[in-house]
C-alpha positions in Angstrom: -30.5 -22.0 8.7 -26.7 -22.2 9.1 -25.1 -25.6 9.1 -23.9 -26.8 12.4 -20.2 -26.9 11.4 -18.6 -23.6 10.1 -16.0 -23.7 7.4 -13.7 -21.8 9.7 -13.6 -21.3 13.4 -11.3 -18.8 15.2 -11.2 -18.7 19.0 -9.3 -16.2 21.1 -6.6 -15.9 18.5 -3.6 -13.6 19.2 -0.6 -13.4 16.9 2.7 -11.8 17.8 5.4 -11.3 15.2 9.0 -11.9 16.1 10.5 -8.8 17.7 7.0 -7.2 18.2 6.1 -6.0 21.6 2.3 -6.7 21.4 0.0 -9.1 19.5 -1.9 -7.9 16.5 -4.6 -9.2 16.0 -5.5 -9.8 19.6 -8.1 -12.2 21.2 -10.1 -12.5 17.9 -13.1 -14.9 17.8 -15.4 -15.5 14.8 -16.8 -18.2 12.6 -17.4 -18.3 8.8 -20.2 -20.3 7.3 -20.9 -21.4 3.7 -22.5 -18.7 1.6 -20.9 -15.8 3.5 -18.7 -13.1 2.1 -17.0 -11.5 5.0 -15.3 -8.2 4.6 -12.4 -7.7 7.1 -11.8 -4.0 7.8 -9.3 -2.2 10.1 -6.7 0.5 10.1 -3.2 -0.2 8.8 -1.2 -2.3 11.4 -4.3 -3.8 13.0 -3.3 -7.3 11.9 -5.6 -8.0 9.0 -3.0 -9.6 6.7 -1.4 -11.4 9.7 -4.8 -12.8 10.6 -5.2 -14.2 7.0 -1.9 -15.9 7.2 -3.0 -17.9 10.2 -6.1 -19.3 8.5 -4.3 -21.9 6.4 -1.4 -22.6 8.8 1.3 -20.3 7.3 1.4 -19.0 10.9 2.7 -20.8 12.9 4.3 -23.3 10.4 6.1 -21.1 7.9 6.3 -17.6 9.4 8.0 -16.5 12.7 5.1 -15.5 14.9 3.7 -16.6 18.3 0.2 -18.0 18.1 -2.2 -18.1 21.1 -5.7 -19.5 20.6 -7.0 -21.8 17.9 -7.9 -21.8 14.2 -10.0 -24.7 12.9 -10.5 -25.1 9.1 -12.7 -27.8 7.9 -12.6 -29.4 11.3 -8.7 -29.4 11.3 -6.6 -27.6 13.9 -4.3 -25.4 11.7 -1.6 -25.7 14.4 -1.5 -29.4 14.0 -1.6 -29.6 10.1 0.7 -28.3 7.5 -0.4 -25.6 4.9 -0.3 -28.2 2.1 -3.0 -30.2 3.8 -5.0 -27.1 4.8 -4.9 -25.7 1.3 -7.8 -28.1 0.4 -9.9 -26.2 2.9 -8.5 -22.6 2.7 -7.2 -21.1 -0.6 -5.1 -17.9 -0.3 -4.6 -14.9 -2.5 -1.8 -12.8 -1.1 -1.5 -9.0 -1.1 1.6 -9.5 -3.3 0.8 -12.0 -6.2 4.5 -12.4 -6.9 4.9 -14.1 -3.6 2.9 -17.2 -4.8 3.8 -17.5 -8.5 6.2 -20.5 -9.0 5.9 -21.9 -12.5 6.9 -20.8 -16.1 3.5 -20.5 -17.8 0.1 -19.2 -16.8 -1.6 -22.6 -17.4 1.0 -24.5 -15.3 0.6 -22.0 -12.5 -3.1 -22.6 -12.2 -2.6 -26.4 -12.6 0.1 -26.6 -9.9 -2.3 -26.8 -7.0 -4.8 -29.3 -8.4 -2.0 -31.5 -9.7 -0.4 -31.7 -6.2 -3.8 -32.9 -5.0 -3.3 -35.9 -7.4 -6.6 -35.1 -9.1 -7.4 -36.9 -12.4 -6.0 -35.1 -15.5 -9.4 -34.3 -16.9 -10.5 -32.7 -13.6 -7.3 -30.6 -13.5 -7.8 -29.5 -17.1 -11.4 -28.6 -16.5 -10.6 -26.6 -13.3 -7.7 -24.7 -15.0 -9.8 -23.7 -18.0 -12.8 -22.6 -16.0 -10.6 -20.5 -13.6 -8.6 -18.8 -16.4 -11.7 -18.0 -18.3 -13.3 -16.5 -15.2 -10.5 -14.0 -14.8 -9.9 -13.4 -18.5 -6.6 -15.1 -18.9 -7.4 -18.2 -21.0 -6.1 -16.6 -24.2 -2.7 -16.0 -22.4 -2.4 -19.5 -20.9 0.9 -20.3 -22.6 2.7 -17.1 -21.6 5.2 -16.7 -18.8 3.5 -15.0 -15.7 6.4 -12.5 -15.7 5.0 -11.1 -19.0 1.7 -10.2 -17.3 1.1 -6.7 -15.8 0.8 -6.4 -12.0 -3.0 -6.6 -12.5 -2.6 -9.6 -14.7 -0.6 -11.4 -12.1 -3.2 -10.5 -9.5 -5.9 -12.1 -11.6 -3.6 -15.2 -12.1 -3.3 -15.6 -8.3 -7.1 -15.4 -8.0 -7.5 -18.1 -10.8 -5.1 -20.3 -8.8 -7.3 -20.0 -5.7 -10.5 -20.7 -7.7 -8.9 -23.8 -9.2 -8.2 -25.4 -5.8 -11.9 -25.8 -5.2 -11.4 -25.0 -1.5 -14.6 -24.2 0.5 -13.1 -21.0 1.8 -11.1 -18.5 -0.3 -9.2 -15.8 1.6 -8.2 -12.7 -0.5 -6.0 -9.9 0.7 -6.5 -6.8 -1.4 -7.5 -8.7 -4.6 -8.4 -5.7 -6.7 -5.7 -3.3 -5.7 -3.8 -3.5 -9.0 -6.8 -4.0 -11.3 -8.5 -1.6 -13.7 -12.3 -1.0 -13.4 -13.1 -3.8 -15.9 -10.8 -6.2 -14.1 -12.4 -5.4 -10.8 -15.9 -6.1 -12.2 -14.6 -9.4 -13.7 -13.1 -10.5 -10.4 -16.2 -9.8 -8.4 -18.4 -11.5 -11.0 -16.2 -14.6 -10.8 -16.2 -14.6 -7.0 -20.0 -14.1 -6.9 -20.3 -17.2 -9.0 -18.2 -19.1 -6.6 -20.4 -18.4 -3.6 -23.7 -18.5 -5.4 -24.0 -22.3 -4.9 -24.0 -21.7 -1.2 -21.4 -24.3 -0.3 -18.3 -22.0 -0.3 -17.4 -18.7 1.5 -15.0 -15.8 1.1 -13.0 -13.7 3.5 -12.0 -10.5 1.9 -9.5 -7.8 2.9 -10.3 -4.9 0.7 -9.9 -1.1 0.5 -11.8 -0.5 -2.7 -15.3 -0.9 -1.3 -17.3 0.7 -4.1 -17.5 -2.5 -6.1 -17.5 -4.8 -3.0 -20.6 -3.5 -1.2 -23.0 -5.3 -3.6 -21.0 -8.5 -2.9 -20.2 -8.7 0.8 -22.8 -10.1 3.3 -20.9 -9.4 6.6 -18.4 -7.0 8.0 -15.8 -7.7 10.7 -13.8 -4.7 12.0 -10.5 -4.7 13.9 -9.4 -1.6 15.8 -5.8 -0.3 16.0 -5.1 -2.8 18.7 -6.2 -5.7 16.5 -9.4 -6.4 18.6 -12.7 -7.2 17.0 -15.0 -4.1 17.7 -17.8 -4.8 15.2 -19.1 -7.9 13.6 -22.4 -8.2 11.8 -24.4 -7.7 8.5 -22.4 -5.4 6.2 -25.1 -2.8 5.7 -25.8 -2.6 9.4 -22.2 -2.2 10.4 -21.5 0.5 7.8 -24.7 2.5 8.5 -24.8 2.0 12.3 -21.1 2.7 12.9 -20.1 5.1 10.1 -18.8 7.8 12.5 -16.6 5.3 14.4 -15.3 3.8 11.2 -14.3 7.3 9.9 -12.6 8.1 13.2 -10.7 4.8 13.0 -9.4 5.8 9.6 -10.7 2.8 7.7 -12.0 3.0 4.1 -15.7 3.5 3.4 -17.4 3.5 0.1 -17.1 6.7 -1.8 -20.9 7.1 -1.8 -21.0 6.8 2.0 -18.2 9.4 2.5 -19.9 11.8 0.1 -23.2 11.3 2.0 -21.6 11.9 5.3 -20.2 15.2 4.0 -23.6 16.2 2.7 -25.2 15.4 6.0 -22.9 18.0 7.6 -24.5 20.5 5.3 -28.1 19.6 6.3 -29.0 16.9 3.9 -30.5 13.8 5.7 -29.8 11.1 3.0 -31.5 8.4 5.0 -30.7 5.6 5.0 -27.0 6.2 4.6 -26.1 5.2 1.0 -23.6 2.5 0.5 -23.6 2.2 -3.3 -23.6 4.7 -6.2 -27.2 3.8 -6.9 -28.3 4.5 -3.4 -26.5 7.8 -3.4 -28.2 8.8 -6.7 -31.6 8.0 -5.2 -30.8 10.1 -2.1 -29.6 13.0 -4.1 -32.8 12.9 -6.2 -35.0 12.8 -3.0 -33.1 15.7 -1.4 -33.0 17.7 -4.6 -29.3 18.5 -4.0 -28.0 21.2 -6.3 -24.7 20.8 -8.3 -23.1 23.6 -6.3 -24.1 22.1 -3.0 -22.9 18.6 -4.0 -19.7 20.1 -5.4 -18.8 22.1 -2.3 -19.4 19.2 0.1 -17.7 16.4 -1.8 -14.5 18.2 -2.7 -15.4 18.5 -6.4 -14.2 21.7 -8.2 -16.8 24.1 -9.4 -15.4 25.5 -12.7 -17.7 28.6 -12.3 -16.2 29.5 -9.0 -14.0 32.6 -8.8 -12.4 31.5 -5.5 -9.1 29.6 -5.0 -8.7 26.6 -7.2 -7.4 23.1 -6.2 -4.0 21.9 -7.4 -5.5 20.2 -10.4 -6.5 23.5 -12.0 -4.3 26.1 -10.2 -1.2 24.4 -11.7 -2.3 25.8 -15.1 -1.9 29.3 -13.8 1.1 29.1 -11.5 3.8 31.6 -11.4 6.3 30.3 -14.0 9.0 32.6 -12.7 9.3 30.3 -9.7 10.2 27.3 -11.8 13.2 26.3 -13.9 12.6 26.8 -17.7 11.7 23.6 -19.5 10.5 20.2 -18.4 12.2 18.4 -15.6 11.5 15.0 -17.3 11.5 14.8 -21.1 11.0 11.7 -23.3 11.3 11.6 -27.1 10.5 8.5 -29.1 10.7 6.3 -25.9 10.5 2.7 -27.0 10.9 -0.1 -24.5 11.0 -3.8 -25.3 10.7 -6.7 -22.9 12.4 -9.6 -24.5 10.8 -9.8 -28.0 7.7 -7.7 -27.1 7.6 -4.0 -27.5 5.8 -2.5 -24.5 6.1 1.2 -25.2 5.9 2.6 -28.7 7.6 5.9 -29.4 6.4 8.0 -26.5 6.9 11.7 -26.4 6.3 13.3 -23.1 7.2 16.4 -21.0 6.7 16.7 -17.3 6.9 20.1 -15.7 8.8 21.0 -12.5 6.6 21.0 -9.4 3.7 19.1 -11.0 2.0 16.0 -9.7 1.4 13.8 -12.7 -0.7 10.7 -12.6 -0.1 7.9 -15.2 -3.3 6.0 -15.8 -4.6 3.3 -18.0 -6.0 -0.3 -18.0 -4.0 -3.3 -16.9 -1.3 -4.0 -19.5 -1.3 -0.5 -20.9 2.4 0.0 -20.0 2.0 2.3 -16.9 4.6 0.6 -14.7 7.0 0.1 -17.6 6.8 3.9 -18.4 7.4 5.1 -14.9 10.3 2.7 -14.5 11.8 3.8 -17.7 11.5 7.5 -16.8 13.1 6.8 -13.4 15.8 4.6 -14.8 14.8 1.5 -12.8 14.6 -0.2 -16.2 17.2 1.8 -18.1 15.7 3.3 -21.3 17.5 3.4 -24.6 20.3 6.0 -24.6 19.1 9.5 -25.6 15.4 8.9 -25.2 14.9 10.3 -21.7 16.3 13.2 -19.7 15.6 13.5 -15.9 16.8 16.8 -14.4 19.5 17.1 -17.1 20.9 13.5 -17.0 20.2 10.5 -19.2 18.9 7.5 -17.1 20.1 5.2 -19.9 23.7 5.9 -19.1 23.8 7.6 -15.6 25.3 5.9 -12.6 22.9 4.6 -10.0 24.3 7.2 -7.5 23.8 10.1 -9.8 20.3 9.0 -10.8 19.2 8.4 -7.2 20.3 11.9 -6.3 17.7 13.2 -8.8 14.8 10.8 -8.6 13.5 8.5 -5.9 11.5 5.5 -6.8 8.9 3.6 -4.9 8.0 0.1 -6.2 4.5 -1.3 -6.5 5.5 -4.1 -4.1 7.6 -2.6 -1.3 9.4 -5.8 -0.5 11.2 -5.5 -3.9 13.3 -2.7 -2.6 14.1 -3.7 1.0 17.7 -4.7 1.7 18.4 -4.0 5.4 17.6 -5.9 8.5 15.9 -3.1 10.4 13.6 -0.3 9.5 16.2 2.2 10.8 18.9 0.8 8.6 16.6 0.6 5.6 16.1 4.4 5.9 19.7 5.1 6.6 21.1 3.0 3.7 20.9 5.6 1.0 22.4 8.3 3.2 25.3 6.1 4.2 26.1 5.4 0.6 26.5 9.2 0.2 28.8 9.4 3.3 26.4 11.7 5.1 27.6 12.3 8.7 26.2 10.0 11.3 24.6 12.8 13.3 22.7 14.0 10.2 21.7 10.4 9.3 20.2 9.9 12.8 18.3 13.2 12.6 16.9 12.5 9.2 15.9 8.9 10.0 14.2 9.9 13.2 12.3 12.6 11.3 11.2 10.1 8.7 10.2 7.5 11.3 8.0 10.2 13.0 6.5 11.4 9.7 5.3 7.9 8.8 4.3 6.7 12.2 7.1 4.1 12.4 8.9 5.2 15.5 8.0 2.0 17.4 9.2 -0.1 14.5 12.7 1.2 14.1 14.3 -2.1 15.2 11.9 -4.4 13.4 12.8 -6.2 10.2 11.1 -4.6 7.2 9.5 -7.9 6.2 7.7 -8.2 9.5 5.8 -4.9 9.0 2.2 -4.8 8.0 1.4 -4.1 4.3 0.6 -0.5 5.1 3.7 0.0 7.1 5.9 -1.5 4.4 4.4 1.0 1.9 5.2 3.9 4.2 8.7 2.7 4.7 9.3 2.3 1.0 8.1 5.9 0.5 10.4 7.1 3.3 13.5 5.4 1.8 12.8 7.2 -1.5 12.3 10.6 0.2 15.1 10.6 2.7 17.8 11.6 0.1 15.6 14.6 -0.9 15.5 14.1 -4.7 14.0 16.7 -7.0 11.7 14.0 -8.5 9.7 11.3 -6.7 8.1 8.5 -8.7 5.7 6.1 -7.0 3.9 3.0 -8.4 0.5 2.6 -6.7 1.4 4.8 -3.7 -1.8 4.2 -1.7 -1.9 0.4 -2.1 -2.2 -1.3 1.3 -2.9 2.0 3.2 -5.9 2.6 5.4 -7.9 5.8 4.6 -6.2 7.9 7.2 -2.7 6.9 6.2 -3.5 7.3 2.5 -4.7 10.8 3.3 -1.5 11.6 5.2 0.6 10.3 2.4 -1.2 12.4 -0.2 -1.0 15.4 2.0 2.8 14.8 2.2 3.1 14.6 -1.5 1.2 17.9 -1.9 3.5 19.5 0.6 6.6 18.1 -1.2 5.2 19.5 -4.5 4.6 22.9 -2.8 8.3 22.8 -1.8 9.3 22.2 -5.5 9.5 18.4 -5.7 8.0 16.9 -8.9 5.8 13.9 -8.3 5.0 11.1 -10.8 2.6 8.4 -9.8 1.0 5.3 -11.3 -2.5 4.6 -10.0 -5.7 2.9 -10.8 -7.6 5.2 -8.4 -9.1 7.9 -10.6 -10.8 9.6 -7.6 -7.3 10.1 -6.2 -6.2 11.5 -9.6 -9.2 13.9 -9.7 -8.6 15.2 -6.3 -4.8 15.4 -6.1 -3.0 15.4 -9.4 -2.2 18.5 -11.5 -1.6 16.6 -14.8 -2.6 13.2 -16.3 -1.0 10.9 -18.8 -3.5 8.5 -20.3 -1.9 5.3 -21.7 -3.5 2.7 -23.9 -1.6 -0.1 -25.6 1.8 1.4 -24.8 1.0 4.8 -26.4 0.0 8.1 -24.9 -3.6 8.7 -25.9 -3.8 12.0 -24.0 -1.7 14.2 -21.7 -2.4 17.5 -20.0 -3.9 19.3 -17.0 -6.2 17.1 -14.9 -9.1 19.6 -15.0 -9.0 19.7 -18.8 -8.8 15.9 -19.4 -11.5 15.1 -16.8 -14.1 17.1 -18.7 -14.0 14.5 -21.5 -15.4 11.2 -20.1 -15.4 9.6 -23.6 -11.6 10.0 -23.7 -11.2 7.8 -20.7 -14.0 5.4 -21.9 -12.1 4.9 -25.2 -9.1 3.9 -23.2 -11.1 1.3 -21.2 -11.5 3.4 -18.0 -14.4 4.9 -16.1 -14.8 8.2 -14.3 -14.5 7.9 -10.5 -17.6 6.5 -8.8 -18.4 9.8 -7.1 -18.4 11.7 -10.4 -20.5 9.1 -12.1 -23.0 9.1 -9.3 -23.5 12.9 -9.5 -23.8 12.7 -13.2 -26.5 9.9 -13.0 -28.4 12.2 -10.5 -28.7 14.8 -13.2 -25.8 17.0 -12.1 -24.5 17.4 -15.6 -22.3 20.3 -14.6 -20.1 17.9 -12.6 -18.7 16.4 -15.8 
């Protein structure tokens, strides 16, 4: 039996950002009760992140948006109470962890909230230690948060929410920057939080493979920001899979694989939501390796037909490419203050390749891609990009050769409108106005941002910000494009569009370098992989070759993509 009073009550809520023509979300009504783990799904731009910001009063008190309807947290109307008061009822973990880190040590960051509640010292200390141990950061409690990797800062933000002891925790993409072990650790910690039955979680998440064993309910917004489905997670996923696919939202990898297998005559009932359920279905159906491979997009090494980019790159016509690597690193060593992050890296990236840099949190992935792109200037003479040294090149010369997309899009926005953000780089190069207008309009259309041209970049949704950041890097037409977590914050449809765009750019001769935690993306789209561990290259080479060695990834703390592990567990050994 549910208690009479929900932890959160939302009634006919519509939120309209400043300068936006229409509300998103729109007319949303739902309750959250203790013990629930509610998964909030919806395509990019549907208002998921905006909705979360209204749950603890940041909208309307701190952010410019019009609010119609009511939100009640712990019996308090959020429109009538400040976020500081509401934080004891609703704890927040933002999509960008840097937006909520304010102190100089990991310990102080977690202690900040409980201290401001004027809790006794021993209570604060107990909460801090318990929260940091839950997310694996207790041993780094005296470090500056700036020294943590992106995934480390994400875990720190989660620890801060846990330490508040709030009945409801709202998490916006909490695992987007985490390696597989980090994801497991976070969900184990959150499962402990709700196990007692007196707390609840609202989760905005795209990585559903780990979440499906955890969530109890699914709430789905459509493109207009209206609630279209609300019910038990399994029922929503199984009963509305086709509609969810059409909307472009993420589904578990096992579910997507099963839907493709259904198209080829395999029933797989009930529709699997987890790797274990897919393995059981494959065993019942006696699906052959070749059948599974052909319907899930996996490459059959015995096939004599056309090969995907991950293997065809090994046999491409070298006469079409310039001789030698387009990016070359020799003895690349990067220090951050007194700590050496990268240790003597030697690396060659070939023209026209799509190279994925992978590794666990803290392996040095972001530092490496930033050093190669000159965002963090490497030591002189250790890197060459298209013939110039990023350690000494001018920003204009470097930007003409390599475009960079940050992990957090807000870190690169400087203009007051989306149009001006896209036009900025072209104006610095004194491109004629007519050409600027034409290129900007093309980029707006390519990324579905035509109706946002006059909107401030900071008022875009998370997915829209990501698309804008990619557009600003592409618009100057550099020969190399480097992207840190390019699909972060994107719905499934937009992520697919972005990856198709990257493949088209590569076909036109652009060299792509990405950092990602998504090994399924790596398997399906990259031509080459650089595997980092502890600031060193453990392996580098064609994707098809490296992915044949699961132990190589295991030794670096990584796991094969969920789909490949499922097929292997079903006895499809040829998939390895």
